[in-house]
C-alpha positions in Angstrom: 68.9 -61.5 -8.9 72.1 -63.5 -9.4 74.0 -63.4 -12.7 73.7 -66.5 -15.0 77.5 -66.8 -14.7 77.1 -68.0 -11.1 73.8 -69.8 -11.2 74.9 -73.4 -10.7 77.4 -75.4 -8.7 80.4 -76.8 -10.7 79.4 -75.7 -14.1 80.5 -78.1 -16.9 81.1 -75.4 -19.5 81.7 -71.7 -19.7 81.3 -68.9 -22.3 84.2 -66.8 -23.6 84.4 -63.3 -22.0 85.6 -60.1 -23.5 88.8 -58.8 -22.0 88.5 -56.0 -19.5 89.7 -52.6 -20.8 93.4 -51.8 -20.3 93.4 -48.1 -21.3 93.0 -46.7 -17.8 96.1 -45.8 -16.0 97.1 -48.6 -13.6 97.2 -47.8 -9.8 100.7 -47.4 -8.3 102.3 -50.4 -6.5 103.5 -50.1 -2.9 105.9 -52.6 -1.5 106.9 -53.4 2.0 108.3 -55.9 4.5 106.3 -56.8 7.6 108.0 -58.1 10.8 105.7 -61.1 11.5 105.9 -63.7 14.2 109.7 -64.0 14.2 110.2 -63.6 10.4 109.6 -61.1 7.6 106.9 -61.2 5.0 107.4 -59.3 1.7 104.2 -57.8 0.4 102.8 -55.5 -2.4 99.6 -53.5 -2.4 97.8 -51.8 -5.3 94.6 -49.8 -5.7 91.9 -48.6 -3.3 88.7 -49.9 -1.9 87.8 -53.1 -0.1 90.8 -55.3 0.6 91.5 -58.4 -1.6 94.3 -60.7 -0.5 95.9 -63.0 -3.1 97.5 -66.2 -1.6 99.9 -68.0 -3.9 100.3 -71.7 -4.5 103.1 -73.9 -3.2 106.6 -73.9 -4.9 105.8 -70.5 -6.4 105.4 -66.9 -5.1 103.4 -63.8 -5.4 104.3 -63.3 -9.1 101.8 -66.0 -10.1 99.2 -63.3 -9.5 100.6 -60.7 -11.9 97.5 -60.5 -14.1 95.0 -60.5 -11.2 97.1 -58.0 -9.2 96.8 -55.4 -12.0 93.2 -56.1 -13.0 91.6 -56.4 -9.5 93.3 -53.1 -8.4 91.0 -51.1 -10.7 88.3 -51.5 -8.1 89.9 -52.9 -4.9 92.8 -52.6 -2.6 94.8 -55.7 -3.7 97.4 -57.2 -1.4 99.7 -60.0 -2.4 102.6 -61.4 -0.4 105.2 -64.2 -0.3 104.2 -66.9 2.2 106.9 -67.6 4.8 109.9 -69.3 3.1 108.8 -68.3 -0.4 109.9 -65.5 -2.7 111.4 -62.6 -0.8 109.9 -63.5 2.6 111.9 -64.9 5.5 112.9 -68.5 6.0 110.8 -71.3 7.5 113.3 -71.8 10.4 111.0 -71.9 13.4 107.5 -73.3 14.2 104.7 -71.3 12.7 101.2 -71.4 11.3 100.7 -69.8 7.9 97.2 -68.5 8.7 98.6 -66.8 11.8 101.2 -65.1 9.6 98.4 -63.8 7.5 96.6 -62.4 10.5 99.8 -60.6 11.6 100.2 -59.2 8.1 96.6 -57.9 8.0 97.2 -56.3 11.4 100.3 -54.7 10.1 98.4 -53.3 7.1 95.4 -52.2 9.3 93.0 -54.4 7.3 90.1 -55.5 9.5 88.3 -57.6 6.8 89.2 -58.8 3.3 88.2 -61.0 0.4 90.6 -63.9 0.3 91.6 -65.4 -3.0 93.8 -68.5 -2.7 95.1 -71.2 -5.1 96.3 -74.6 -3.9 98.4 -73.9 -0.8 96.9 -70.4 -0.8 93.5 -71.9 -0.7 94.4 -74.1 2.3 95.7 -71.0 4.1 92.6 -69.0 3.3 90.3 -71.8 4.6 92.3 -72.2 7.8 92.2 -68.4 8.4 88.5 -68.3 7.7 87.9 -71.0 10.3 90.0 -69.2 13.0 89.0 -65.6 12.2 85.6 -65.7 10.4 84.9 -62.1 11.3 87.8 -61.0 9.2 86.8 -62.7 6.0 84.2 -61.1 3.8 84.4 -63.6 1.0 86.4 -66.7 -0.1 87.6 -67.5 -3.6 89.2 -71.0 -3.6 90.9 -72.1 -6.8 92.0 -75.7 -6.9 92.4 -75.4 -3.1 94.3 -77.6 -0.7 92.5 -78.6 2.6 94.2 -79.2 5.9 93.7 -82.8 7.1 93.1 -84.1 3.5 95.2 -87.2 2.7 96.5 -87.0 -0.8 96.8 -90.1 -2.9 100.1 -91.9 -3.5 101.4 -91.0 -7.0 104.1 -92.6 -9.2 105.4 -89.2 -10.2 106.4 -88.4 -6.6 109.1 -91.1 -6.4 111.6 -89.3 -8.7 111.0 -86.0 -6.8 111.8 -87.8 -3.5 115.0 -89.1 -5.0 116.1 -85.6 -6.1 115.2 -84.3 -2.6 117.3 -87.0 -1.0 120.3 -86.1 -3.1 119.8 -82.4 -2.3 119.1 -81.5 -6.0 116.4 -78.9 -5.4 116.4 -77.6 -9.0 115.9 -81.1 -10.3 113.0 -81.6 -7.9 111.4 -78.4 -9.1 111.8 -79.4 -12.7 110.2 -82.8 -12.1 107.3 -81.1 -10.3 106.7 -79.0 -13.4 106.3 -82.4 -15.3 103.7 -83.6 -12.8 100.0 -83.9 -13.5 99.5 -80.7 -11.5 101.5 -78.6 -13.8 101.4 -80.4 -17.1 98.4 -78.6 -18.6 100.0 -75.2 -17.8 103.3 -76.3 -19.2 101.7 -76.9 -22.6 101.6 -73.1 -23.1 105.2 -72.1 -24.1 105.1 -68.5 -22.7 103.4 -69.7 -19.5 105.8 -72.6 -19.2 108.8 -70.2 -19.2 107.2 -68.1 -16.4 106.4 -71.1 -14.3 109.9 -72.5 -14.7 111.4 -69.2 -13.5 109.1 -69.2 -10.5 109.7 -72.8 -9.6 113.5 -72.6 -9.9 113.6 -69.4 -7.9 111.7 -71.2 -5.1 113.4 -74.6 -5.5 115.2 -74.3 -2.2 112.0 -75.2 -0.4 112.2 -78.8 -1.7 115.3 -79.5 0.4 114.5 -77.4 3.5 112.7 -78.6 6.6 109.2 -77.0 7.0 108.3 -76.6 10.7 104.7 -75.5 10.1 102.3 -76.5 12.8 99.1 -77.8 11.3 95.7 -76.3 12.2 94.1 -78.4 15.0 91.6 -79.7 14.5 92.1 -79.6 10.7 89.7 -78.0 8.3 88.6 -81.2 6.7 86.3 -81.9 9.7 85.1 -78.3 10.0 84.0 -77.4 6.5 80.4 -76.7 7.7 81.8 -74.0 10.0 82.8 -71.8 7.0 80.3 -69.0 6.8 81.8 -66.5 4.3 80.3 -66.3 0.8 82.4 -68.8 -1.2 83.3 -69.2 -4.9 85.1 -72.4 -5.9 87.0 -72.4 -9.2 88.3 -75.6 -10.6 90.2 -76.5 -13.8 88.6 -79.4 -15.6 92.0 -81.0 -16.1 93.1 -80.6 -12.5 94.1 -83.8 -10.6 91.6 -86.1 -9.0 92.6 -85.2 -5.5 91.8 -81.5 -6.1 88.4 -82.5 -7.6 87.7 -84.5 -4.5 88.6 -81.5 -2.3 86.3 -79.3 -4.4 83.5 -81.7 -4.0 83.9 -81.8 -0.2 83.9 -78.0 -0.1 81.0 -77.5 -2.5 78.7 -79.9 -0.6 79.9 -78.8 2.9 79.8 -75.0 2.6 76.3 -73.7 2.7 75.5 -71.6 -0.4 78.9 -72.1 -2.1 79.1 -71.3 -5.8 81.4 -73.1 -8.1 82.6 -73.1 -11.7 84.7 -75.5 -13.7 86.9 -74.0 -16.5 87.2 -76.2 -19.4 90.8 -77.0 -20.7 92.5 -75.6 -17.6 94.5 -77.5 -15.1 95.7 -76.7 -11.6 97.1 -73.2 -12.4 93.7 -72.0 -13.5 94.4 -68.3 -12.9 97.4 -68.3 -15.1 96.1 -70.7 -17.8 92.8 -69.0 -18.3 93.2 -65.5 -16.8 90.4 -63.8 -18.6 87.8 -66.4 -17.5 89.2 -66.5 -14.0 89.1 -62.8 -13.6 85.6 -62.5 -14.9 84.2 -65.1 -12.6 85.9 -63.6 -9.5 84.9 -60.0 -10.3 81.4 -61.0 -11.0 81.3 -62.8 -7.7 82.6 -59.8 -5.9 80.0 -57.6 -7.5 77.2 -60.0 -6.4 78.3 -59.5 -2.8 
């Protein structure tokens, strides 16, 4: 019998959950660099058990998963990495596909099958990977996900960012992005705002670099019904309309998908409401 936590698609409210215990000794962290498809990917692993891969959002890096990396490792082998060009991974200086980078990383780590947890850009990569390599995906958790082939709406806030990009002011572009509707809810929390500003500035170089990524063909937007892995969608109520539209496409297109909406949260739902996010994800994994 399924838990009441997951009994409806896109719940309109949630209950408060108790924090998981923190008294146990945390598993050790292993770090490494994988030679992947002409570049290097920096990764970290922690814990034992079935593999869980954390895929970060755009303009950030693996540090956005700090809370989940520690908590999930109590029961799983958790892997997080910097996508090509981000964090401590190699540059985006040759044609590539992010989902193929993920495949090479899993091969490097001898992981045959994993739960994929992706937010925004990470969600898009997870979906593309699940379409190309369904046998290697045991579950999908998609938080405020992107979707290859989806056309995002024109936005007024994008104009000043483009001006900063044109002048080569990458830090200014990153700072303006933090003021965008995507990030504004998270930036209301002072401690979280400071963390996000560090991550955004550390990765600001990407705003002024060419990105030679080769899109998935055909894109995922026309192939949603092909997704067969058990799927949990997590959405912040205050996330932007485009992300809500993507979530609707996925929730109606993926057979048997479960979904929750976390009240008060925006796009960075795992960082804004970590206890609720963790509880939903771990409950979902247990149901599997």
